[in-house]
N, C-alpha and C positions, 0 to 999 in steps of 0.2 A: 503493500500500500503506500500511499502518499505520492506526492508529485515527483517528477524526475528532478535530479539534482546534478549540478556541475561542480567540478573541483579544478582549481589551478594550483599546482604545487611547484614552487621555485626553489632550486638548490644551487648554491654557489660552491663549486668544487675547487680544491687546491690544484693548480696546474699539473703538478707532478703526479697527482692521483687520477687524472682525467681518464686514462686508458682503463685502469682498474675499475673505476666507477662505471664506465660504459659496459664493460664485461659483466659486472654484477647486475646492472640495470636490465640487461637483455633478458636474463632468467626471471627476474621479478616481473617484468612487463608481460612476458609470455604466460606466466602462472596467473597473473591477475586477469588477463584477457579471457581466461577459461572460467572465471568466477561467475556465479549466478548473479544476474542483475547488472553485469558490466556491459554497457553499450559501446563505450569507447574508452581506451586507456593507452596513451602512448607518450614516450619521452622525446622531447625536442630540444635542440640546442638554440640558444639565443643568437640571433644574427649579430647583435652588438658585442657579445662576449661569449667566446667558445667554451668558457668554463662555467657558464650558467645554463642549467638544464631546467626546462619547464615541462612538467607532466600535465597534460590536459586530460581530464576524466569526465565521463558522463555515465551516470548511474540511474537505474530504473527507479530507485527510491532511496530515502535516507537510511532505511533498514539495510539495503544492499551495501551502501557505503560503510555503515557501522560494522557489518560482518567482514568487509574487506580489511578494515583496520585491525581486526582481531585474527586475520588469517595467519597461519604458521609461517608462510613464506615472507610475510611482511615483517614479522619479528626477526627473522634471519637477516633480511635486507637492512633493517634499521641498525642491527648490530654490525653488519659488514660495512655499511656505507658511512657510519658515523665518523670514523677517522679520516675519511676522504674529504669531508665537508670543510669549507672555509668558514661557514656559519650555519646555524640551524635552518632547516627547511622552513619556508614560509608557506602555509597552506591557507588558501582562500576557498571557502565553501560558498557556492553561489546559488541563489534561488533563481531559476530560469524564467520566472514570471516576466512577461514583456512589460518593462517599465515604459519604454518608448514604443508606441504603436506606429507601425508604418502604414 
């Protein structure tokens, strides 16, 4: 239940850890894409800064997103990726209600 939800998660990675971060992210993304309620989940590189990664997510519901945050592969990824980060990940959870109607 509930309305669809969007997430944008931004992570700044230490340049020397970029390759290791990408390797780990591939496995995490692949596992997440198989989760129930996942409509879209992919990691992108900022055009302005190659060490900034932006994960764009779309979930069927808040419940699906909450289940994702508790998934075993996410615990593994948080542990693995922590040392690679220049600063903590910034997570924006967005209500996709149309604020501006076209």
